[in-house]
N, C-alpha and C positions, 0 to 999 in steps of 0.2 A: 616534097612528096607527101600525100595524104592518103588516108585509107577510108573506104566505105565499106561497111559490112551489112549484108542482109542475113538474118539468122532465122532458121526454123521456118523456111518457106514450105508449106504443107501442100502436097498434091496426092491424088488418087490417079495411079498410072498403072500402065500394063507391061512393064519391063520384067524380063526374065527369059530363061531358056526353056522353060517346062511350058507345054501348051496350055495347062491350066492357068498359068500366070498371064498369058495373053488374054484369056477368057474372063477371068474373075477379078483380076487386078489386085492392087494392094496399096497400102499408105506409104508414102515416101516423105522425106524431109531434105531440104536443100539448104546448105549455107553458102554464100558467095562473098567473096572478098576481093576488092579491086584495089589497085594503087594508081593514082593519077595526081598531077599537079593541081592541087585545089587553093593555090595561093590567090589566083585571080577572083575566084568566087568569093573567098574569104574577105577580099577588099571591096568588091562590087555589090555583094548581096544578091546577085542575079542568077536565077535557075539556069539560064543559057550558058553561063560561064562554069558550070560544074557538071558532074555526072548525075543524071536524073535517076533516082532509084526506082521510080515507077517504070522506066524503061528496063532497067535490069530485071525487075521482077516479071515483066512481060517476056523477057527472053527466056527466063527460067521456065515459066509455066507453059509457054508454047513449045519448047524443046522437051519437057517432060511429058507432054502429050503425045509425042511421036514414039511409038513402040520401039525399044531396043532389046536385044537378047542380054546385052551386058551393061552395067552401070557405067563402065569406063567409056563406052561409046556414047551414051547420053551427056556425060560429063564433058567429053572432049567437044562435042557439038556446042554445048553451052558456052565453054571458053572461047572457042574459035568465033562464034556469033558476036560475043561481047565484044572482042577485039575488032571485028570487022565493022560492026555498027557504031562504035563509039571511039573515035580516034584519039581522044586524050587519055584513055586508059593505056597504061604501060605494062601492067601485069594483073592477071585474074587467077583466082584459085577457087575451085568449086569442091564441095563435099557433098555427095549424094549418098543418102542412107535409105536403105529398105527397111521398114519397120516389120518386126516379126518374120523374118525371112523363112522359107519353107526349106530348112536344112536339117531337119530331124534332131533339133535340140532346143533348149529354152534359151534363145538368143534375142534380146531385145532389138537391136539393129545390126546391119551389115553396112559398113560406110567405106566408100572409096573416095580419095582426095586426088585431084589432079591440078596442075598449074601450067599456065601458057604465059609467055613473056613476048612482048611485041618485038619483032626483029627489024 
């Protein structure tokens, strides 16, 4: 089993329960970690034998563009789509962080982490 990580994918998105969050948006970062068998690609040196991280980044950016009230909802969509589109992935974990969340305090980020395992 091998691991691929995409760290600090930056997006400007419109997630949140407040009406204002849906109108003005805010900055987000996403980290994605997948586990898959990478032995074949290690031998063949062919992109078709591995998980293309361009595809992973595309999934994240497309799902982050769809408004959700909760970070948990967007994280679940990312994980489910990763498993649905890339068969060789066995496990996916995503961290979604809202930068400078509007929670009435000096907080740099709020982060949720969710994991899905292929059944």
